[in-house]
N, C-alpha and C positions, 0 to 999 in steps of 0.2 A: 394395290396400295391401300393402306388403311388410313382412316382419319381418326385423330384423337381430339376429343373435346373435354377440356377440364373446366368444370363449373365450381367457382369458389364463393362460398358464402361467409366463411371465416377461416382462420388458419386451422381450426379443428373440424370444420365442416366443408368438405369438398367432394366432388363426384368426378371420377375419371371414366369417360365413356369412349369406347372404341367401336368404330364402324368400318366394316369391310367396304371396299370401293364400290362393289355392285349393289350395296344397300343405300348408298348416298342418293338423296333425291335430286332430280334435275333442278335447275335454277328456278324454273316456273313453278314446279310443284313445291319446292322449298319456300319460295316467297308466299305462295298461297297458304301453306300450312302456318307460317309465321303470322300472316295477316289475320287468319282466322283466330289463332290463339291470342293475338294482341287485342282483338275486339272482344272475344269471349271472356278474357280475364280483366277487361275494363282498364287496360293500361292507359296511362296519361302521357301525352307528348312531353319530352324532356326539354324541348326548346321553346322559348317564348314565341317564336314565329309560328309554332304549330306544325312545322315540317317534321316528318318522322322518317329518319334514315333506317336502312336495313339493320345497321348496328344497334340503333335505338330499340328496334323491335326485339332483337336477340336479347339485349340486356333487360328490356322492359318485361318481356315474358318470363324470364328466369326470376326476376325480382317479384313479379306478381304471384307466381305459383309457389315460390319458396322451396325449401329443402324437401318438404313433404312430397311434392310431385316427383322429384328426382329419386325418391325412394321407391317409386313405382317403375320397375325396369322397362315396361312397355312404353310408358310416356317418356322416360328419360332417353330411350333409344330413338323415339320419334323426333325429339328435340335435337339430338345429335345428328341424325340424318338430315334434318332440315337446315341446321346451322352449317354443317359441312357443305351441303349443296348450295346454299345461298352465297357462301363466300369462296367456295372452291379452294379451300386450304386444307392441308394435311394435319396441321396442328393448330388448335385454337384454345385460347384461355379466356373464359368469360368470368371476370371478377365482379361479382354483384356488389360486394361491399365497397369497392373502390369505383364502381360504375365504369369499368374499362373493359375493352375487348382487344386482345392482342393475338397476333399470329406470326 
């Protein structure tokens, strides 16, 4: 089974990433990768309480790195592997402009 991750920055700028099931990271590895990227890219908590949900990390990392990072196929696939592994969903849409995550 494959996983598909669509990252949308605008109607004209979106990235469709496909990951084979055997490439998807385990939940722990995915969470670790997202944690590292969240810190590395100096993402800010979205909530006033300071609590950071997994979905916030997925959105925050995409927003922080922007479309340029997704133009790098290796980085984009790492993001897709981690996102798919973290949520265990076959189809994900990360809409950075609307700050929403759907599956």
